[in-house]
C-alpha positions in Angstrom: 0.0 0.0 0.0 2.9 2.3 0.7 4.3 1.7 -2.8 0.9 2.7 -4.3 0.8 5.9 -2.3 4.4 6.8 -3.2 4.2 6.1 -6.9 0.8 7.8 -7.3 2.1 10.9 -5.6 5.3 10.8 -7.7 3.3 10.5 -11.0 1.0 13.3 -10.0 3.9 15.5 -9.2 5.7 14.7 -12.5 2.5 15.7 -14.3 2.8 19.1 -12.8 -0.1 18.8 -10.5 0.2 21.1 -7.4 1.5 19.4 -4.3 -1.6 19.8 -2.2 -3.8 18.3 -5.0 -1.2 15.5 -5.6 -1.3 14.6 -1.9 -5.1 14.4 -1.9 -5.2 12.4 -5.2 -2.7 9.9 -4.0 -4.8 9.3 -0.9 -8.0 9.1 -3.1 -6.4 6.3 -5.2 -5.9 4.2 -2.1 -9.5 4.9 -0.8 -11.0 3.9 -4.2 -8.9 0.8 -4.6 -9.8 -0.4 -1.1 -13.5 0.4 -1.7 -13.7 2.8 1.3 -16.5 5.4 1.4 -15.4 8.7 -0.1 -17.1 10.5 2.8 -13.9 9.6 4.7 -12.1 12.1 2.4 -14.2 15.0 3.5 -14.3 14.0 7.1 -10.5 13.8 7.4 -10.0 17.1 5.5 -12.3 18.8 8.0 -10.8 17.1 11.0 -7.3 18.0 9.9 -8.0 21.7 9.9 -10.4 21.8 12.9 -7.6 22.4 15.5 -7.4 25.4 17.7 -3.5 26.0 17.5 -3.9 26.4 13.7 -5.7 29.7 14.3 -2.2 31.2 15.0 -1.0 30.4 11.5 -3.0 32.9 9.4 -2.5 35.7 12.0 1.2 35.3 12.2 1.3 35.3 8.3 -0.7 38.5 8.3 1.4 40.2 11.0 4.6 39.4 9.0 3.1 40.7 5.8 2.0 43.9 7.5 5.4 44.6 9.0 7.3 43.6 5.9 5.4 46.2 3.9 6.1 49.0 6.3 9.2 50.8 7.6 9.9 48.4 10.5 12.4 46.3 8.6 14.3 49.5 7.5 14.4 50.8 11.1 15.8 47.4 12.3 18.4 47.5 9.6 19.5 51.0 10.6 19.7 49.9 14.3 21.8 46.9 13.5 24.0 49.0 11.2 24.6 51.6 14.0 26.1 48.8 16.2 28.1 46.6 13.7 28.4 48.8 10.6 31.9 49.9 11.6 33.3 46.4 11.2 35.1 45.4 8.0 32.2 44.1 5.8 29.9 45.2 8.6 27.0 45.6 6.3 27.1 41.8 5.7 26.9 41.3 9.4 23.9 43.7 9.5 22.2 41.5 6.8 22.2 38.5 9.2 21.4 40.4 12.4 18.5 42.2 10.7 17.2 38.9 9.5 17.3 37.5 13.0 15.4 40.5 14.3 12.8 40.2 11.6 12.6 36.4 12.1 11.4 37.1 15.6 8.5 39.1 14.1 7.4 37.3 10.9 7.7 33.6 11.3 8.3 33.3 7.5 11.5 32.8 5.5 10.3 34.5 2.4 8.9 37.5 4.3 12.3 37.8 6.1 14.3 37.7 2.9 12.1 40.3 1.2 11.9 42.6 4.2 15.7 42.7 4.8 16.7 42.5 1.1 14.7 45.4 -0.1 16.4 48.1 2.0 19.9 46.5 2.1 20.6 45.3 -1.4 20.9 48.9 -2.9 23.2 49.9 0.0 25.4 46.8 -0.5 25.6 47.4 -4.2 26.5 51.1 -3.7 29.3 50.2 -1.3 30.9 47.7 -3.6 29.8 44.4 -2.2 29.5 41.5 -4.6 25.8 41.5 -5.5 25.4 37.8 -6.0 27.1 36.9 -2.7 25.1 39.6 -0.9 21.8 38.2 -2.3 22.8 34.7 -1.4 23.7 35.8 2.2 20.3 37.5 2.6 18.5 34.4 1.2 20.4 32.1 3.6 19.7 34.5 6.5 16.0 34.3 5.6 16.0 30.6 6.6 16.3 31.8 10.2 12.8 33.2 9.7 11.1 29.9 10.4 13.5 28.8 13.2 13.5 31.8 15.6 10.0 32.0 17.0 7.3 32.8 16.1 7.5 30.0 13.5 4.7 28.8 11.3 6.3 25.4 10.6 6.8 24.9 14.4 3.0 25.4 14.9 2.2 22.9 12.2 4.6 20.4 13.7 3.2 20.9 17.2 -0.3 20.2 15.9 0.8 17.0 14.1 3.0 15.7 16.8 0.8 16.8 19.7 3.5 18.9 21.3 3.6 22.2 23.0 3.9 25.2 20.7 5.3 27.3 23.5 8.0 24.7 24.3 9.0 24.5 20.6 9.1 28.3 20.4 11.3 28.4 23.6 13.8 26.0 22.1 13.9 27.7 18.7 16.2 30.5 19.8 19.4 28.5 20.2 19.3 26.8 16.7 18.3 30.1 15.1 21.2 31.9 16.9 23.7 29.2 15.8 22.5 29.6 12.2 23.0 33.3 12.5 26.5 33.0 14.0 27.8 30.6 11.2 26.5 33.0 8.6 28.2 36.0 10.3 31.5 34.1 10.4 31.2 33.3 6.7 30.2 36.9 5.9 33.2 38.3 7.7 35.5 35.8 5.9 34.1 37.0 2.6 34.6 40.7 3.7 38.3 40.2 4.4 38.8 38.0 1.3 37.2 40.7 -1.0 38.4 43.7 1.1 35.0 45.1 1.7 34.8 48.6 3.2 34.1 49.5 6.8 31.0 51.6 7.6 30.8 54.8 9.6 32.6 54.9 13.0 30.8 53.6 16.0 28.8 56.3 17.8 26.8 55.8 21.0 24.6 58.7 20.0 23.8 57.0 16.7 23.0 53.8 18.4 20.6 55.5 20.8 18.9 57.4 18.0 18.4 54.3 15.8 17.2 52.3 18.8 14.5 54.9 19.6 13.3 54.7 16.0 13.4 50.9 15.9 11.9 50.4 19.4 8.4 49.7 18.0 9.8 46.8 15.9 12.0 45.5 18.6 9.0 45.4 21.0 7.0 43.2 18.7 8.8 39.9 19.6 9.1 41.0 23.2 5.3 41.4 23.5 4.5 38.2 21.5 7.0 35.8 23.0 7.0 37.5 26.5 3.3 37.0 26.7 3.5 33.3 25.6 6.3 32.3 27.9 4.9 34.2 30.9 1.5 32.4 30.3 -0.4 35.7 29.8 -1.8 34.4 26.5 -1.6 31.3 24.3 0.3 31.3 20.9 -3.0 31.6 19.1 -3.9 34.7 21.1 -0.4 36.0 20.7 -0.9 35.8 16.9 -4.0 38.0 17.0 -2.2 40.5 19.3 0.7 40.6 16.8 -1.7 41.6 14.0 -3.3 44.3 16.1 0.1 45.6 17.2 1.4 45.6 13.6 -1.6 47.6 12.5 -1.1 50.1 15.2 2.5 50.6 14.4 2.0 50.8 10.6 -1.1 53.1 10.8 -0.4 55.4 13.8 3.3 55.2 14.7 5.3 55.1 11.4 2.2 56.1 9.4 3.7 54.3 6.4 0.5 52.5 5.5 -3.0 53.7 4.6 -6.3 52.0 5.3 -6.7 51.2 1.6 -3.4 49.3 1.7 -4.7 46.9 4.4 -7.2 45.3 2.1 -4.5 44.3 -0.4 -2.2 42.9 2.3 -5.1 41.0 3.9 -6.0 39.5 0.5 -2.4 38.5 -0.1 -2.1 36.8 3.3 -5.5 35.1 2.8 -4.2 33.5 -0.5 -1.0 32.4 1.2 -3.0 30.9 4.1 -5.5 29.2 1.8 -2.7 27.3 0.2 -1.3 26.3 3.6 -4.7 25.2 4.9 -5.4 23.2 1.7 -2.1 21.4 2.1 -2.9 20.7 5.8 -6.4 19.4 4.8 -5.2 17.0 2.1 -2.2 15.9 4.1 -4.5 14.9 7.0 -6.1 12.4 4.6 -2.7 11.0 3.7 -1.7 10.8 7.4 -4.9 8.9 8.2 -4.3 6.5 5.3 -0.7 5.9 6.4 -1.8 5.3 10.0 -4.8 3.1 9.0 -2.4 0.7 7.1 0.4 1.0 9.7 2.8 2.2 7.1 4.8 4.5 9.5 5.3 1.5 11.8 6.4 -0.7 8.9 8.9 2.0 7.8 10.2 2.3 11.3 10.8 -1.5 11.5 12.4 -1.5 8.1 14.8 1.3 8.9 15.6 -0.2 12.3 16.5 -3.5 10.6 19.2 -1.7 8.6 21.1 -0.6 11.6 20.8 -0.6 15.4 23.0 2.5 15.7 20.8 5.5 16.7 23.3 8.0 15.2 23.3 6.2 11.8 19.6 6.1 11.6 19.3 9.8 12.6 21.7 10.7 9.8 19.5 8.8 7.3 16.4 10.6 8.6 18.2 14.0 8.4 19.3 13.2 4.8 15.7 12.4 3.8 14.5 15.6 5.4 17.0 17.8 3.6 16.3 16.0 0.3 12.5 16.6 0.8 13.2 20.3 1.3 15.0 20.4 -2.0 11.9 19.2 -4.0 9.0 20.3 -1.8 7.7 23.4 -0.1 8.4 23.5 3.6 4.8 23.1 4.9 4.1 20.2 2.5 7.2 18.3 3.4 6.7 18.8 7.1 3.1 17.7 7.1 4.0 14.6 5.0 7.2 13.5 6.8 6.2 14.1 10.4 3.7 11.3 10.8 6.0 9.0 8.8 9.0 9.5 11.1 7.3 9.9 14.5 7.0 6.2 15.3 10.7 5.7 14.2 12.1 8.5 16.3 9.9 7.5 19.2 11.4 4.0 19.1 14.9 5.5 19.0 14.1 7.4 22.2 14.5 10.8 20.5 12.6 13.6 22.3 9.8 14.9 20.0 10.7 18.6 20.8 14.3 17.8 19.7 13.0 16.1 16.5 10.8 19.1 15.8 13.9 21.3 15.8 15.7 18.9 13.5 12.9 18.8 10.9 12.2 22.5 11.0 15.9 23.4 10.5 16.4 20.7 7.9 13.4 21.9 5.8 14.4 25.6 6.4 17.7 24.8 4.5 15.4 23.6 1.6 14.4 27.3 1.2 17.8 27.9 -0.4 18.3 24.6 -2.3 16.9 24.6 -5.9 14.6 23.8 -7.6 12.0 24.9 -5.0 14.2 27.4 -3.0 11.6 30.1 -2.3 14.2 32.4 -0.6 16.4 32.4 -3.7 13.4 33.4 -5.9 12.6 36.2 -3.5 16.3 37.4 -3.5 16.3 37.1 -7.3 13.2 39.3 -7.5 14.6 41.9 -5.2 18.0 42.1 -6.9 17.0 41.4 -10.5 19.8 38.9 -10.7 19.2 35.5 -12.4 18.6 32.7 -9.9 21.5 30.7 -11.4 24.0 33.3 -10.4 22.7 33.5 -6.8 22.6 29.7 -6.6 26.3 29.4 -7.2 27.1 31.9 -4.4 24.7 30.2 -1.9 26.8 27.0 -1.7 29.2 28.1 1.2 26.3 29.4 3.2 24.3 26.3 2.6 27.2 24.1 3.8 27.5 26.2 6.9 23.8 25.7 7.7 24.1 22.0 7.1 26.9 21.9 9.7 24.6 23.6 12.2 21.9 21.0 11.4 24.3 18.1 12.1 25.2 19.8 15.4 21.6 20.0 16.3 21.0 16.4 15.4 23.8 15.0 17.5 23.8 17.4 20.4 20.3 17.9 21.8 20.2 21.7 22.0 16.8 21.9 23.8 15.4 22.4 27.3 
């Protein structure tokens, strides 16, 4: 039965059918073949989306879109530049730090890449930085957007694996910080190799000024995550508060958005969310079919028969996750792979919060690995460079992030 699902899904994908539809059709093939009532299809689609924690997903997407369109990202860039711009190649460091700041607001890799790339790319180009390398660095930094909380993939994983969203968020900081650090090291290495210029001299007055201007953006993750970790509100409630706060900042503080702009942004976010929810709905059918025929258990037993070494098996799982990220969108891959691997990692004694970090970071790297590589497409759009040119420059950054992933796999960096 597993072979039927796999080959059906592969054929539908090769025919160019969208991932969400291909997932649903592969499940439908099995239901029809087994003579099961098709009402199961509708029931499982509804049950898969009828989950309270999923309420957070559309609101975090909307909050990220609202802030990405406004001046928040530019103010965060200016603040980071006032602190680290004096370093040799300091603007490269600012790229990564600004991405980490915005990651704590948006929960989206593509939004982080666009929000940071738009104000920074012209500056990098003007100061003589290699444009392809700069675009690659910003795209790689965008992967941190789904690791540092709030994170949409972490919410999806928490729902599927029945884990605490707050605990996943709490443990996302360290992997996200490690990803940022390795990118900063590589950025500084490039700066010295290519003799990039230093920025303006460090000035306490400039830091204070830019901090005051950026404080509204900096407060966003403080309010959201502080409220979650203190128990004042749930992640779902935090998402709604994030939207209200984003609207307040955009409309009344920076005044960089009009009421008529809100409708366009809401429509764009609604389309993004519709795709995500449709993937969740069809994937819930697939998950039910897999569980009904005990396919994840069979896979777990088959893998365990290959080796009894926990570290070897985890390496194989990590390889599959990374490869899935190469060919599939993050949400689709996560929703498909999580129920398949859960029985296996449970038998291995791997903590499910730890595994959540592994799968989120592994699939985040997929955002910069063609052909899907959403962050590369965003960076290409922002810079006007062909994606092939950026892809060549992304390789060192991708290898650095893979090193961080292996560190996370073999050293449980969670609380």
